Structures are given as structure tokens and as C-alpha cells.
N, C-alpha and C positions, 0 to 999 in steps of 0.2 A: 053480726056471723051468719057464717052459709050453714043451712042447712043441711044442706044437698053439695055433697065435693068428690072431686076422684083426685086419687090419688097419682102420680105419674111411676114410672118404674125409678128404683134406688139402687146405687151396686152394693156387692155385698159387701158390710163393713165388716172392718177385722180391727179391735181397736183394743190400744193398750200396752204397757211400758215392754220396750223389746220383742213388742210387732214385726218390726222390719224383718227379721231374721226369718220371716216366709214369704218375702218375696221373693228367693230363685223356685223355694216347691211351689210357689203358684203362679210366676210366671213361666216354667218349665212345660206346663201345664198346655202353653199355644203352641210353641215350639222352642228353638234354643236359637233365635237369628232374632236380639231384641237393639231395642233402640232407645236410650236414656237421656231423658230432656233433663237439665238442671239449672241451678242456677250457680253463677260464677265461681262461686265459695262451698258450692254444698257439697263438694264429698268430702274438700279439707277440712270441714267440718266437721264431719261424722263420723264417730268413734267407731259405729259398726261398718262399716266399709271395707276395712282390711279384709274382714272375717268373712264378709259378703260375697266381695270380687273371690278370692279364693277359693268358695264353692260353687261358682260359677263356673270358673276354671276345673274343677275333678269333673263338674259336671257337661265339661264341653259345650259350655256356652260360649255364643257370638258376641260382644258387646260392642255397638256405638257410642259415644258423648257426643249431645251438643249442648254447647253452651247457651242460653240467654243471660244476656246483659240487659237490664231494664225491660222495658214496658214490648211486650211483643208486635209486631206490627203487620200490615197484610203479606208487604212485599219482604219481610225477614221469613215469613210461613210459606210465603209459593217459594221463596229459595232454596228452604231447607227442604221444602219439600220434593223441589224440582232434584235438587242437588242424588236425594234416593232413590231415581227413579232406575228399574234395573238391579236392585238388589232387596234381598228378600228382604222381606223383617215381616214375625211373627207377629209381636209384642210389641208397644211404645208405652215406658214406663215414665211417669211425670216425678221427678223429684226435688222438690224446693218449697219456694212458695209460688204466690199466689202467678205471679207471671208463666212462671215456669210449667205448673200446671196448666193455663191457660192456651200456653205455645202446644202444648204437647199435646194436649184435647187436639188441637184446631187442625195436629200433623197428623196423627192418627187418624184423624176424617180423611184424609186429603190422600195421604199417601196410596191408597188403592185407586179413587177414581180421578187422581192426578191432576184435579183443574183447578182452575184461580179460589183459595178465599173469597176472596172479593165478588165472585157470583152467591156469594148464601149472607155476606153482612148487612144484617138489619140497616135500615134507610141509606145504605151505602150499591148503588151499581146497581145490575136487575134483580135481584133477590130472589133466584133461580132455586127451586125445589131442588134439597140436599136429598139425595139419590143412595148413598153411599155406595157400597159396604166398608164400615169403618175397619180398621186395625184395632183388634184386643187392645185397650188401654187398661194400665192401671197409675191411679194415682194414691203418691206419698206424699202427705202435708210435712213441711217443715216450721213452718209456720203458725202460729193460732188466729186467722183471722177469717181471709175469705172465704170458707166455705166450696171453695171450687171443687174438692172431692167428690160434692155431692150433686153439682150441676148438670144440665144439657146446654152451656153454652163457654164457650171461650172468646174471652173479651180482650177484644185488640184496639189500638192505638193509632191515630196518624198523625204530624203533627204539619207545620206550613201555613198556609194560604186557607185552608180547608179542609183544619184540623178537625179529627172529630175520635171519639170512644165507642164502637159500637159491638156487635157478639154475633160470634156464626153459633145458632144456636138449631140443635136437632135432639131428640129423645135421642140417638142411636149412638150419640158423641159421652153418653156417662160412662164413666167408667167400668170398667167388668169388677172391678177390686177398687177398695179404698182403704188404704192402710194408714188408720193414724198409730202414730208410736210418739206418745208422749216424752220421751227421751230423746228425740230427734229438739225439744225447745230448749235444751239446756242451756245453747248457745246463741241465744236472742239477743240483743242488748236491748235496755230499757227503750230506749227509743222504739224497738218497732213491737216491743211489745205494748208498750200504748199504744200506737198506731194498728198494731192488727186487734187488739182486746176491742177497741172502738170501736173497728169495722164491726167484728161481729157481734157487742153489742145494740149499733145500729140496725146490722141486719135483722137481731131478731127482736127488736122492738120494731123494726117498719112492719114488718110483717105478721107480729102481733094486732097492729091497728089498719093492715091494708084492708080494701075494698074486700077481699078475694079471705079474710081467714074465717078458718072453720074450728071444728075442734080440736083434731086432730094438731094443728100445725100449733094449738096456741097452747096446747098441752105442753108439744116439745116446748117451744117457745118460751114459756115460764120459766120450764126445767131451766134455760140455759138461760134465763135471764140470773136466777138464784146462783149457778153456777159463777158470771160474772162477777155477781156482789162479792160473791165472796172470795174471790180469787184473784181479779186482775191488778187489784192493788198493792195485796200483799206482794202478789209477786212482780211489779212493775219494783215496790221498795226493797227486795232483796230479803222480807219477811224468811221464817223457818220455814219446814216446809214445803219447801219449794217444787220437789216432784208432786205434792199433792195438787199448785195448784198449778203447775203444768198441764198436768192431766183432766182438770177441771176447764182450764181454758182451751184446753184438744176437744173435747168434747162439746163445749161451748160453742166452737166455730162450726164443728158437725152440725150441730142444730142447728146452727141459723145457715149453714149452705143446706140442708134439708127446704125449711121452712120457707127461704126466698125459693126454693126453686119450683113451690110449690102455690103461692100466694101471691108473690114478687116483692115490693119493696117500697120506698117514697120520697119525701120532697128531698132527704138528704145525699140518698142514688140518683135523684132527677138533678142534683146536683153537684155531681160529685165526677161528674161523667165530664163537662165542660169544662170545670175548673182542671183537670188531668189531662184532657186533651188540649185548652190554651197553653196553658202554662205547667209547670216540673212541681205540679203538686202530688206526690205519692196519694193512693188512695183512701189505705187506712188512717191518715195526715187529715185528709180533705173529708173524711166521714167525724171522724175523732175532734175536729174544731167546731163544725156546722152542729151537731148532733144537740147539743144544750138551747142553742137558738132555734131551730127549725124547727124542735118540740113543743116549745114555747107559742111561737107563731101560729101551727098547728091545732093548738090547744085555744089560741085565741079567736083563731074564722071559727074554732067547731063553735065555740058559746056563741058565737055571734051571729052564726050563720043554719047550722043544726046542733042547740041546745041538747035535743034527746040523742044525740046518737052515742052509738054501744063504746065509738073508738074511747068519749071521755072515763066511760067505766074504766075503760082497762089503762089509761093511764095515770087514774087512781089507783089501781091494782096493783101498778109494777112501785106506783111515789108507796103505797106501804110496801111492799116487797123491800126496797131498797133498805127503807128504816127499819123495819122490823115491829112495826105497828100496825096490827091491820084493825087498831081502834080510830086510826085517823078518818076525820071525815073527808069528804073530796073534793072539798078548794085546800085543807091540809094536805092532803094527797099527791095534789098536783103540783104545786109547792115545792112539795117535797123531791120529785121528782125531776124537777127543775135545778132545785139547791145542788142536788147529789150531782146529778150531770155538770152544771159548773163547776164546782167543786173540782167531780175528778178531773175536768178538760183543766182545772189551770194548778192542779198537783205532779199530772204530768207533762205539766211544759207543750201542749200541743200547739205549737203556733200560730201567730193570726196570719189570716191569708196577703195581707201587705207583705208578708217575707219573702211572697213568692212572687215582686211585683205587679201585684194585681192593684187596683187601683177604682174610688167613684165609678171614671170612667168605661169601664170594662164594665159595671154590669148588667148593662142594657143587654149586649151579648151573650152573655152569661146568661142573664135570662133568657132570652131567647132562644137558647140550644141548651136548655135545662127539659122542657117536655117531650122526655124519652118516653120507653116503657115504664120506667120506674113512678114515675111524677103520674100512672093513669089509677096506682093502684096506692093512691097516697087518702087518708082518711078524706080529706077535702078537698076539693079543687081550691088550688090558691091561685088569687090574682098577681098579676106580672109586680107590683108593688107589696108583696107578704113575700115573695121570694126574692123580692133586691132588699128587704131588708135582710133577713138571714144575709145576706153575704154584707151586705153594709155591717151589721151587727159583728162583724170577724175582722172586717181591715186594722 
């Protein structure tokens, strides 16, 4: 753990059941002309939306909806920004899952400058500094997983021969407000609960053992991991007290966004980027199917090359937390962690990578494209063979 650290700006967070009702009040503070960026079915699934739309009409708010179908691409962002040229937009609202929030964040960042998002993508193009200004942005997640409501990066993907999944990243892209209303999660189907929940868990675990971890982020990560332990599988299985489980997972996802934004991630997210770029693997599915094996490989590498690294004691701590048994010795606790993650992967039917057409022949390319920013904060530098072993185990 780092003794010295800095914490970057966070959005003002409004959390709680029914908090979506404050959207009109908060957005009106920026002006009466809004751009609403949503997923394809977001508004039809939102029981509270008719009342909000009525309030907007009463307050003489004008708004235009942009629908994001699938993961946003740089060309889509550029075309949507260009289409708004000449229109006054006081506020951008992202309402939906991670893709809608990423698209809304990028659009808000570029409406006023008007240039291409390719100018700023990490590892793509000229990587020009972002000069802003950004249009005020409000993030309202309708899934519990990505934590995009608390981060400064918009993740964009491009397919084809030169496929990539990269971030447009700047502190000025952080939302002014993050409205987290657990009631919005009520219509999430089980497969989405599993994928997004495992994404949140992975982000919490990877930030806990990140090489940049600190006392502040560790406290948040451990709280989030406890919420996931208590609620992910019960929510997925349809247990009673669904409202409690939704709130726990919405909170865990928020914490995962805060921690990843401050200290980075690890090997799972390093691999999730090329998997999502080259194959139709949803981000949460990639995380969910890889996290048990990637954790096992990380631990084995640490035992072999850095046996005194603090990440090992943190992995053991999480094992005790998941089993609710503080008496476990380090080896037993680490085994409990891997066993629990393997059980969750199987119990929530996270698919293997072969389902998406990935074969042994694809491993070298995936490994070569995995060494982005996330891999740089993994608790130990993995060899190509070790990264390949993570993929191979999940084919």
C-alpha cells in the first residue's frame, strides 16, 4: 500500500431508492435544453420516466434523446457530436448501462470543442491534450457493474482489422452529478446481473491489489466486496429482499468506479479490452469468466517471484471475508477465494470464451494486445505464457 496518495475529483453523489426523481431539479440548474443519451430500452423499462417527462414539460424543459445500441464507436461519437452543431445544449444526461454512460460522457466532452474523439483516444491517433470545456454531464446508471458514473474515462471500441477498445480520459469528463437509484435495477435480467456484478467485483478486487492501492481505496474496496458477497448471488437467484440486494450491488458498483478511477485495475481488465475489441464478448462477461483463473495465476506468480508482496495478504483477507471466517490461515484463505470465485462463475453460468468463437490460435494476438493501462497496475508483471494460460483455461 502507498503511504502517500492523491484522490482525484468525484461527482456529487446522490444515492438511494427513488433518487431519480431529483433529475429534473438538478439538471435544470444548468439550463433548460438537455441531451438525453440512453440505451435502446432504457426509457421503456423505467417506470418513473413518465412522471419525470411530465415534470420536464411543466418546467419548460426541451430535450432530445440519442439512443446507443451496443458499445459506442469513435465514428458514432463523432457523428452524434457533429449532428448537434448549432444547437444549444446546457446539459448532457446519460441514463443507461455502461455503454450509454460512456457515450454520453464522450459527447459531453466534445460538444463544445467540436473536434474528433480520435484526437484524444489513448494509444490511437495523435493523443492530443484535451482542452475542453465539457458540457455539464449527469450520469444515471441503470445497471450495477461498470462504475462509469464515477470515472473520468469514456471507453470506445472499434472493430475490423485494426480493432481496439480504448479510453478518452480527462478529469473534466467526470460527471457533475451521479444519481444512483437502485430502483432502476429492478428490471435487470439474471444474465445482466451476473455479468455486471462480476465486473464490479473484479474492479474492487483488482483495485485492492493494485500497485497504486492506498488506505482510502482499500477501505472502499473492502466495503464493496462485502456488499457483493452478501448480495450478488442472492439477487441473481431471485432471493427475497431484492430491494436490499439491488441497493448493495448499486453501492458496490459505485465504489468500484471510485476505486478503479483512483488506482487502476489489473490483468482481467487488461484482457477484457482485446476480448471485447476482437470478439463479441460483453465486458462484464469477460470479467466474470476470467476473474477466478486470473486471480489464481496472479497468486501463483506472486508466490513464485514476490512471496513477500502485500497483495498476497490482501488476497487472503478477501478469502476470509467471502467465507466469513477470520481464523483461516493464509493458504486456506487464498484457496477459499479461488474456490468461491470458481463457484460463482459456474453458479451464474458465465460462458466460456469458446462460445464467442475464440480458439487456441487467437491466444498470441490477445496476449499481445492485453498490455494496456490496466495491466500496468496488476500486482505483478505477468509473462506472456501466464497471460495465455488465463485465456486457455477459459476456452
